[in-house]
C-alpha positions in Angstrom: -43.9 9.5 -25.5 -42.0 10.9 -28.5 -42.8 9.0 -31.7 -39.5 10.0 -33.2 -37.7 8.0 -30.6 -39.8 4.8 -30.7 -38.3 1.7 -32.2 -38.5 -2.1 -32.3 -35.3 -3.9 -31.5 -35.1 -7.7 -31.7 -38.9 -7.7 -31.7 -39.0 -5.7 -28.5 -41.1 -2.4 -28.7 -39.0 0.4 -27.1 -40.1 3.9 -26.2 -36.6 5.2 -27.1 -33.2 3.9 -28.2 -31.7 4.7 -24.8 -31.0 1.7 -22.5 -29.0 1.3 -19.4 -25.9 -0.9 -19.2 -25.6 -3.8 -16.8 -24.0 -3.2 -13.5 -24.7 0.5 -13.5 -28.4 0.8 -12.9 -29.1 -2.0 -10.4 -32.4 -3.7 -11.3 -34.0 -0.4 -12.4 -36.2 0.1 -9.4 -33.4 1.9 -7.6 -33.7 4.8 -10.1 -37.4 5.3 -9.9 -37.0 8.7 -8.0 -34.8 10.1 -10.8 -35.9 8.5 -14.1 -39.2 7.8 -15.9 -38.4 4.1 -16.5 -41.2 3.9 -19.2 -39.2 6.3 -21.4 -36.2 3.9 -21.5 -35.8 1.3 -24.2 -34.8 -1.2 -21.7 -32.9 -2.0 -18.5 -29.9 -4.4 -18.7 -30.1 -5.5 -15.1 -27.2 -6.3 -12.8 -25.2 -9.3 -13.8 -26.8 -12.6 -12.7 -25.2 -15.9 -11.9 -26.5 -19.4 -11.1 -25.7 -19.1 -7.4 -25.5 -16.0 -5.2 -22.1 -14.3 -5.2 -20.7 -12.0 -2.5 -18.2 -10.4 -4.9 -14.5 -9.6 -4.4 -12.8 -8.6 -1.2 -11.0 -5.4 -0.7 -11.4 -2.1 -2.6 -13.8 -2.7 -5.5 -14.1 0.8 -7.1 -11.6 3.6 -7.7 -12.1 6.8 -9.6 -9.8 7.6 -12.6 -9.3 11.1 -14.2 -11.9 10.2 -16.9 -13.9 7.3 -15.5 -13.6 4.5 -13.0 -12.1 1.1 -12.4 -14.1 -1.6 -10.8 -13.7 -5.2 -9.7 -17.1 -5.9 -8.1 -16.8 -9.6 -8.8 -20.3 -10.1 -10.0 -21.9 -9.7 -6.6 -25.6 -10.6 -7.0 -28.4 -12.6 -5.2 -28.4 -15.4 -7.8 -30.9 -16.3 -10.5 -33.5 -18.0 -8.3 -33.9 -14.9 -6.1 -34.0 -12.7 -9.1 -36.9 -14.8 -10.6 -38.8 -15.1 -7.3 -38.4 -11.7 -5.7 -37.1 -9.1 -8.2 -38.6 -9.9 -11.6 -42.2 -9.8 -10.3 -41.6 -6.3 -9.1 -40.1 -4.9 -12.3 -41.4 -6.9 -15.2 -44.5 -4.7 -15.9 -42.6 -1.4 -15.6 -39.7 -1.9 -18.1 -38.2 -4.1 -20.8 -36.0 -6.3 -18.7 -32.8 -7.6 -20.4 -30.9 -10.0 -18.1 -27.1 -10.0 -18.2 -25.9 -13.5 -17.3 -22.4 -14.9 -16.5 -21.4 -18.6 -16.2 -18.3 -20.5 -15.3 -18.9 -23.1 -18.0 -20.8 -23.5 -21.3 -23.3 -25.7 -19.6 -24.0 -23.1 -17.0 -24.9 -20.4 -19.6 -27.4 -22.9 -21.1 -28.9 -23.6 -17.7 -29.3 -19.9 -16.9 -30.8 -19.2 -20.3 -33.4 -21.9 -19.7 -34.3 -20.6 -16.3 -34.8 -17.1 -17.7 -37.0 -18.2 -20.6 -40.0 -16.8 -18.7 -42.6 -14.0 -19.2 -41.2 -10.7 -18.1 -37.7 -11.2 -19.5 -37.4 -9.5 -22.9 -33.9 -10.8 -23.8 -30.7 -12.1 -22.3 -27.3 -10.6 -22.6 -24.3 -13.0 -22.4 -21.4 -11.6 -20.4 -18.5 -13.6 -21.6 -15.7 -11.7 -19.9 -15.3 -14.1 -17.1 -13.0 -17.2 -16.6 -14.1 -20.5 -18.1 -13.3 -22.7 -15.1 -13.8 -26.0 -16.9 -11.3 -25.1 -19.6 -8.4 -24.0 -17.5 -9.2 -20.3 -17.1 -9.8 -19.4 -20.7 -11.9 -16.2 -20.9 -14.9 -16.9 -23.2 -14.8 -13.3 -24.5 -11.4 -13.5 -26.1 -11.8 -16.9 -27.8 -14.1 -17.1 -30.9 -14.8 -20.8 -30.5 -15.5 -20.5 -26.8 -17.8 -17.5 -27.3 -19.6 -19.4 -30.1 -20.1 -22.3 -27.8 -21.8 -20.1 -25.2 -24.1 -18.7 -27.8 -25.1 -22.2 -29.0 -25.8 -23.2 -25.5 -28.0 -20.2 -24.8 -29.9 -20.4 -28.1 -30.6 -24.1 -27.5 -32.3 -23.3 -24.2 -34.3 -20.1 -24.8 -36.7 -18.5 -27.2 -35.7 -15.1 -26.0 -33.3 -12.9 -28.1 -29.7 -13.6 -27.3 -27.3 -10.7 -27.2 -23.5 -11.3 -26.9 -21.6 -8.6 -25.1 -18.2 -8.2 -26.8 -15.0 -7.7 -24.9 -12.6 -5.0 -26.2 -9.6 -6.9 -24.8 -9.0 -8.7 -28.1 -6.8 -8.3 -31.1 -9.7 -8.3 -33.7 -13.1 -7.3 -32.5 -14.6 -8.1 -35.9 -13.4 -11.7 -35.8 -15.3 -12.1 -32.5 -18.4 -10.4 -33.8 -18.5 -12.6 -37.0 -18.0 -15.7 -34.9 -20.9 -15.1 -32.6 -23.1 -14.0 -35.5 -22.4 -17.3 -37.2 -23.2 -19.1 -34.0 -26.7 -17.6 -34.0 -26.4 -14.5 -31.7 -29.4 -12.2 -32.4 -27.4 -9.0 -31.6 -24.1 -7.9 -30.1 -23.5 -5.2 -27.5 -20.2 -3.4 -27.2 -18.0 -2.7 -25.6 -17.5 -4.2 -22.2 -14.8 -2.7 -20.0 -11.1 -2.4 -20.8 -8.7 -4.0 -18.3 -6.8 -1.5 -16.2 -5.2 -0.9 -12.8 -4.1 1.8 -10.4 -1.2 1.8 -7.9 -1.1 3.5 -4.5 2.4 5.0 -4.5 2.4 5.5 -0.7 1.5 1.8 0.0 3.3 0.7 -3.1 0.5 -1.7 -3.8 -2.4 -2.0 -6.3 -5.4 0.0 -5.2 -8.0 -2.6 -6.2 -8.4 -5.7 -4.1 -8.4 -7.8 -7.3 -5.3 -5.9 -8.6 -6.9 -5.2 -12.0 -10.4 -4.0 -12.9 -12.6 -2.9 -15.6 -12.1 0.6 -16.9 -15.2 2.5 -18.0 -16.4 6.0 -18.5 -15.4 8.8 -20.9 -11.9 7.5 -21.3 -13.1 4.4 -23.2 -15.5 6.2 -25.5 -13.1 6.7 -28.5 -12.1 3.0 -28.4 -15.8 1.9 -28.1 -16.9 4.2 -30.9 -14.2 2.8 -33.2 -15.1 -0.7 -32.4 -18.9 -0.1 -33.0 -18.0 1.5 -36.4 -15.9 -1.5 -37.4 -18.4 -4.1 -36.2 -21.3 -2.4 -37.9 -19.6 -3.1 -41.3 -18.5 -6.6 -40.3 -21.9 -8.2 -39.3 -25.5 -8.0 -40.3 -27.0 -8.4 -36.8 -27.9 -5.3 -34.9 -25.6 -3.5 -32.4 -26.2 -2.0 -28.9 -23.5 0.6 -28.6 -22.0 1.4 -25.2 -18.8 2.7 -23.6 -18.4 6.1 -22.2 -21.7 7.6 -23.3 -22.4 10.5 -21.0 -24.2 13.0 -23.3 -26.6 13.4 -26.2 -23.6 14.1 -28.5 -22.0 10.8 -27.4 -25.2 8.8 -28.0 -25.6 10.4 -31.5 -22.0 9.4 -32.4 -22.7 5.8 -31.6 -25.9 5.8 -33.6 -24.1 7.4 -36.6 -21.4 4.8 -36.3 -24.0 2.0 -36.7 -25.5 1.2 -33.4 -29.3 0.8 -33.5 -29.7 1.6 -29.8 -27.3 2.7 -27.1 -26.7 1.9 -23.4 -25.6 4.4 -20.8 -23.4 3.0 -18.0 -20.9 4.8 -15.8 -22.6 8.2 -16.3 -25.5 7.0 -14.3 -23.3 7.2 -11.2 -22.5 10.8 -11.6 -25.9 12.0 -12.9 -28.8 9.6 -12.2 -31.0 11.6 -14.6 -28.6 11.4 -17.6 -30.7 9.0 -19.6 -33.6 11.4 -19.5 -31.4 14.2 -20.7 -30.1 12.0 -23.5 -33.6 11.0 -24.6 -34.6 14.7 -24.7 -31.4 15.6 -26.5 -31.8 13.0 -29.3 -35.5 14.1 -29.8 -34.4 17.8 -30.1 -31.7 16.9 -32.6 -34.1 14.9 -34.7 -36.5 17.8 -34.8 -33.7 20.2 -35.6 -32.5 18.0 -38.4 -36.1 17.7 -39.7 -36.0 13.9 -39.5 -39.0 11.7 -39.0 -37.2 9.3 -36.7 -33.9 8.9 -35.0 -33.5 5.7 -37.1 -32.6 7.8 -40.1 -29.3 8.5 -38.3 -28.2 4.8 -37.9 -24.9 4.1 -39.6 -24.8 7.3 -41.6 -21.1 7.9 -40.7 -20.5 4.7 -42.7 -22.1 5.9 -45.8 -19.6 6.2 -48.6 -16.7 6.9 -46.2 -13.7 4.7 -46.0 -15.9 1.7 -46.8 -13.9 -1.5 -46.3 -11.2 0.2 -44.2 -10.7 -0.7 -40.5 -12.6 -3.9 -40.8 
């Protein structure tokens, strides 16, 4: 292991600041043939719900010029199967961060309680889903609703709680401050942007769900800007994500204020990309004659436009 990449994030010892984003890396074990999982800071496993979900019907993924649109619909085997069959296989091999989604505040609390077990390093709250009990409000775009989810999770687990911020809001800093005040231990950003594609021959939307989440290189400038803003708006640490596909991308997010980064869509096109980014950051640190990559965190904020954009 490279000591220049080692870090402790939310009390979790990590071999590097490179993680994998939920929904893009399965449960980690699928990538064993391509990646030395012990070199990753952690795996944000596939989104998990209280009951198994079959996902959406129709076309779920379509490629875009600079990324992809998806509307998987949270297909997963459910939390009970994850705990009984999957977690025992992976818990000793990697830092497991479980991404959870609920249809009510109470369900988030229930999931947090069920996952308060050895082998789970932290939980990540995916709040970009409909709040069924409250008439279809999306938790991730309402500060009060997102705060309620954080409260419910924190009341039911001793694990660190990470809130995944949606970019589909007017003021990302308002959301970040709200969940910080509610007790979130960290924020991760960004989740996908909402987009769509139309088949001009069929004259119909391509995706079975009509709209989907846009990810990949196209969203990186938006994600980077939001990380830069949030880093100056809150004191809790940030996991930066959104279009990271190279060492240079990862370094930009660290310089913008993220303490660690998560690679998502790029895993589909290059299953070894996380290893290349780990090697690239280590090489950059040596070239810059730094003792640790942590000396880079937030340096783009130092003395530059301080107070602007927030």
